[in-house]
C-alpha positions as CSV (number, residue, x, y, z in Angstrom):
1,M,177.3,116.1,79.2
2,D,176.4,114.2,76.1
3,Y,175.3,110.6,76.4
4,R,172.8,107.9,75.5
5,V,170.2,106.6,77.9
6,P,167.7,103.7,77.5
7,D,164.8,106.1,78.3
8,P,165.4,109.8,77.8
9,S,162.1,110.6,79.5
10,R,163.8,109.7,82.9
11,V,166.3,112.5,82.6
12,W,164.1,115.5,83.4
13,P,162.3,114.0,86.5
14,T,165.7,112.9,87.8
15,L,167.0,116.4,87.6
16,Q,163.9,117.8,89.2
17,R,164.2,115.4,92.1
18,G,167.8,116.5,92.5
19,R,167.1,120.2,92.5
20,A,168.4,120.7,96.1
21,S,171.6,118.9,95.2
22,L,172.0,121.1,92.1
23,V,171.7,124.2,94.4
24,G,174.5,122.7,96.5
25,L,176.7,122.3,93.4
26,G,176.2,126.0,92.6
27,A,174.1,125.4,89.5
28,Q,172.3,128.4,88.0
29,Y,170.7,126.8,85.0
30,V,170.3,123.3,83.7
31,L,169.2,122.7,80.1
32,V,168.2,119.4,78.6
33,Y,168.4,118.8,74.9
34,G,167.1,115.7,73.1
35,S,168.7,114.5,69.9
36,T,166.6,114.7,66.8
37,R,168.8,112.3,64.9
38,E,169.8,109.6,67.4
39,Q,167.2,107.8,69.6
40,G,168.2,108.0,73.3
41,R,170.9,110.6,73.0
42,V,170.7,113.6,75.2
43,M,172.9,116.6,76.1
44,V,172.7,118.3,79.4
45,T,174.4,121.7,80.0
46,M,174.8,123.3,83.4
47,S,175.8,126.8,84.3
48,L,177.6,127.0,87.6
49,R,178.0,130.1,89.8
50,N,181.8,129.8,90.0
51,R,184.6,127.8,88.6
52,E,186.6,127.1,91.8
53,P,185.2,123.8,93.0
54,I,184.9,122.2,89.5
55,L,186.9,119.1,90.5
56,E,184.7,118.6,93.5
57,V,181.6,119.1,91.4
58,L,182.8,116.5,88.9
59,R,183.6,114.0,91.7
60,S,180.3,114.7,93.4
61,R,178.1,111.8,94.4
62,V,175.3,113.8,92.9
63,F,176.5,113.0,89.4
64,L,177.0,109.4,90.1
65,N,173.6,109.0,91.6
66,W,172.1,110.9,88.6
67,F,173.8,108.6,86.1
68,D,172.5,105.6,88.0
69,D,168.9,107.0,88.1
70,V,168.8,107.5,84.3
71,G,170.2,104.1,83.5
72,L,173.8,104.8,82.5
73,E,176.1,101.9,82.8
74,D,179.3,103.9,82.1
75,I,180.2,107.3,83.3
76,P,180.1,109.6,80.2
77,A,182.8,112.1,79.4
78,I,182.0,115.5,80.9
79,F,183.1,118.8,79.4
80,A,183.8,121.5,82.0
81,G,184.7,124.9,80.7
82,E,183.9,128.5,80.5
83,T,182.5,130.8,77.8
84,V,185.3,132.4,75.8
85,D,183.2,133.9,72.9
86,K,179.6,134.3,72.0
87,H,177.6,135.9,69.2
88,T,173.9,136.3,68.5
89,L,173.6,136.6,64.8
90,V,169.8,136.7,64.4
91,E,167.3,137.5,67.1
92,P,164.4,135.1,66.8
93,P,160.9,136.6,66.5
94,E,159.3,137.1,69.9
95,G,157.5,134.0,71.1
96,S,159.1,131.7,68.6
97,A,160.4,128.3,69.7
98,P,164.1,127.8,70.2
99,G,166.0,126.6,67.2
100,V,167.9,123.4,66.7
101,I,171.1,123.1,68.6
102,V,174.3,121.7,67.0
103,G,176.9,120.9,69.6
104,A,180.5,119.8,69.0
105,I,183.3,119.0,71.4
106,A,186.7,118.9,69.7
107,A,190.4,119.3,70.3
108,V,192.0,122.1,68.2
109,E,195.5,123.4,67.8
110,D,194.6,127.0,68.9
111,V,191.3,128.1,70.4
112,S,192.0,131.8,69.7
113,S,192.5,131.0,66.0
114,V,189.2,129.2,65.9
115,I,187.5,132.2,67.5
116,A,189.1,134.5,65.0
117,G,187.9,132.3,62.1
118,V,184.4,132.2,63.5
119,R,184.3,136.0,63.9
120,Q,185.4,136.4,60.3
121,G,182.8,133.9,59.1
122,L,179.8,135.2,61.0
123,S,178.1,136.6,57.9
124,R,178.4,133.1,56.2
125,F,177.1,131.5,59.4
126,A,174.1,133.7,59.4
127,A,173.4,133.0,55.7
128,A,173.5,129.2,56.6
129,G,170.7,129.7,59.2
130,V,173.0,130.0,62.3
131,R,171.2,132.2,64.9
132,A,173.8,132.1,67.6
133,V,177.3,130.7,68.4
134,R,178.8,130.1,71.9
135,I,182.3,128.8,72.3
136,F,183.6,127.3,75.6
137,Q,187.2,126.4,76.4
138,A,187.9,123.5,78.8
139,F,189.3,124.2,82.2
140,D,191.7,121.2,82.1
141,D,192.8,121.3,78.4
142,D,193.6,124.6,76.6
143,H,193.1,122.8,73.2
144,E,189.6,121.4,74.0
145,M,186.5,123.3,73.2
146,L,182.7,123.0,73.0
147,I,180.9,124.9,70.4
148,L,177.1,125.3,70.6
149,Q,175.3,126.8,67.7
150,E,171.6,127.5,67.3
151,L,170.1,127.1,63.9
152,D,166.7,128.0,62.5
153,D,165.5,124.5,61.8
154,E,166.4,120.9,61.4
155,A,167.1,121.2,57.6
156,D,169.5,124.0,58.2
157,A,171.2,122.1,61.0
158,I,171.6,118.9,58.9
159,A,173.0,120.9,56.0
160,W,175.4,122.7,58.3
161,V,176.7,119.5,59.9
162,D,177.0,117.8,56.5
163,H,178.7,120.8,54.8
164,P,180.1,123.2,57.4
165,D,181.7,126.5,56.6
166,V,185.5,126.6,56.5
167,A,185.4,128.5,59.7
168,A,183.6,125.6,61.3
169,E,186.4,123.1,60.6
170,W,186.3,121.9,64.2
171,M,183.2,119.8,63.3
172,G,185.5,117.5,61.4
173,H,187.4,116.7,64.7
174,T,184.4,115.3,66.5
175,G,183.6,111.7,67.1
176,I,187.3,110.8,67.4
177,G,188.5,109.0,70.5
178,A,186.7,110.3,73.6
179,Y,184.9,113.0,71.7
180,P,181.3,112.3,70.8
181,P,180.0,112.9,67.3
182,V,178.2,116.2,66.5
183,F,175.0,116.5,68.5
184,V,171.9,117.8,66.8
185,G,168.8,118.3,68.9
186,R,166.2,120.5,70.5
187,L,165.7,122.1,73.9
188,Q,163.4,119.9,75.9
189,N,163.6,121.5,79.4
190,I,165.2,124.3,81.2
191,M,165.6,124.8,85.0
192,R,166.5,128.1,86.6
193,I,167.8,127.5,90.1
194,D,167.5,129.9,92.9
195,E,170.4,129.5,95.4
196,N,168.1,130.6,98.2
197,L,166.1,127.4,98.1
């Protein structure tokens, strides 16, 4: 979920208060990223234990209550999908802070072609400061994907967004229609959820 809120500091406490509800949804991890470029913009990713009840999850009152609690007036677009490809290009030094996240949701002609292009361009990605790439494909649209990339620092992230590799052409398809513009931000909080709570 990528959206703007009046007060981003309300997001994490709201998620913490809703921990039991997140267990009920089958959440394993919840990560909150804050934009480094746009005040009030946050991205929340959630890993669910299984895919089956995804429509029920998206219709859940939990989400609607959460949106109300953080001050959203409109329900944001929600991407629901599964990991179809991932690469760790550079292991960060032990104890180092997470890098800067670049997230893009886009519609593409063929997800498998994008994956092949990314694989062929991995050495160039690494040279540009990309540490890791994770590609998700939407459950409800075979042409929709979310790409999360971790970069070394803000300067590398901005350079990458402004001048992406040819294998990252999908970044030019963001910010159109329902798709938000490219997200650039840092990890603020992470919650690991024990289903035995």
